[in-house]
C-alpha positions in Angstrom: -11.8 13.2 14.6 -14.9 15.4 14.3 -13.1 18.8 14.1 -10.7 20.5 11.7 -7.1 19.7 12.5 -4.0 21.9 12.0 -0.6 20.4 11.0 0.6 20.7 14.6 -2.5 18.8 15.9 -1.9 16.0 13.2 1.7 15.8 14.3 0.6 15.4 17.9 -1.8 12.7 17.0 0.9 10.8 15.1 3.2 11.0 18.0 0.6 9.8 20.4 -0.6 7.0 18.1 2.4 5.8 16.1 0.5 2.6 15.0 -2.3 4.7 13.5 -3.6 3.0 10.3 -6.7 5.0 9.5 -7.4 8.7 9.9 -10.7 10.5 9.2 -10.7 14.2 10.0 -11.3 17.7 8.7 -8.2 19.7 7.9 -7.2 23.3 7.9 -7.5 24.2 4.2 -4.5 26.5 4.4 -2.3 23.6 5.6 -3.8 20.7 3.7 -0.8 20.3 1.3 1.7 20.4 4.2 -0.4 17.9 6.2 -0.6 15.5 3.3 3.2 15.8 2.6 3.9 15.1 6.3 1.6 12.1 6.4 2.9 10.6 3.2 6.6 11.4 3.8 8.8 8.3 3.3 11.2 9.6 6.0 8.5 9.9 8.6 8.7 6.7 10.6 5.7 7.7 12.8 3.3 7.3 9.9 4.6 4.1 8.3 1.5 2.2 9.5 -0.9 4.7 8.1 -2.6 3.5 4.8 -6.0 5.3 4.7 -7.0 9.0 5.0 -10.4 10.6 4.8 -10.5 14.4 4.6 -14.0 15.5 5.7 -16.0 18.3 4.2 -13.6 19.5 1.6 -14.3 21.2 -1.8 -14.0 18.9 -4.9 -11.3 21.2 -6.3 -8.8 19.8 -3.8 -9.1 16.3 -5.3 -7.0 17.4 -8.4 -4.7 19.5 -6.3 -3.9 16.7 -3.9 -3.5 14.2 -6.7 -1.0 16.4 -8.5 0.9 17.0 -5.2 1.3 13.3 -4.7 2.5 12.7 -8.2 4.8 15.7 -8.5 6.4 15.2 -5.1 6.5 11.4 -5.6 4.9 10.9 -2.2 3.2 7.5 -3.2 3.5 5.2 -6.2 0.4 3.1 -5.7 -2.6 5.0 -4.4 -6.3 5.6 -5.0 -7.9 9.0 -4.5 -11.7 9.5 -4.6 -14.2 12.3 -3.9 -17.4 10.9 -2.4 -20.1 13.0 -0.7 -18.0 16.0 0.1 -15.1 13.9 1.4 -11.8 12.9 -0.2 -10.7 9.3 0.4 -7.0 8.3 -0.1 -5.7 4.7 0.1 -2.1 3.7 -0.4 
């Protein structure tokens, strides 16, 4: 997706494409933590096929924030998070 998405738009995408495995998009920075929590939620059956996320054009400071969010909320046990060329890549 070439544009910045809000939480509601991400929810709509997940509902339309429940077999989604890969998502590359910009995100509303005010909602990025809520979006990540939604996508990685263990109780969210609509995202259980998703295993890769690329957040486009995001400041590097979000790398640490998102890593801490995942750890403190126990959203994933095995994951990799990287910052490459202004994008954050997350695999789980």
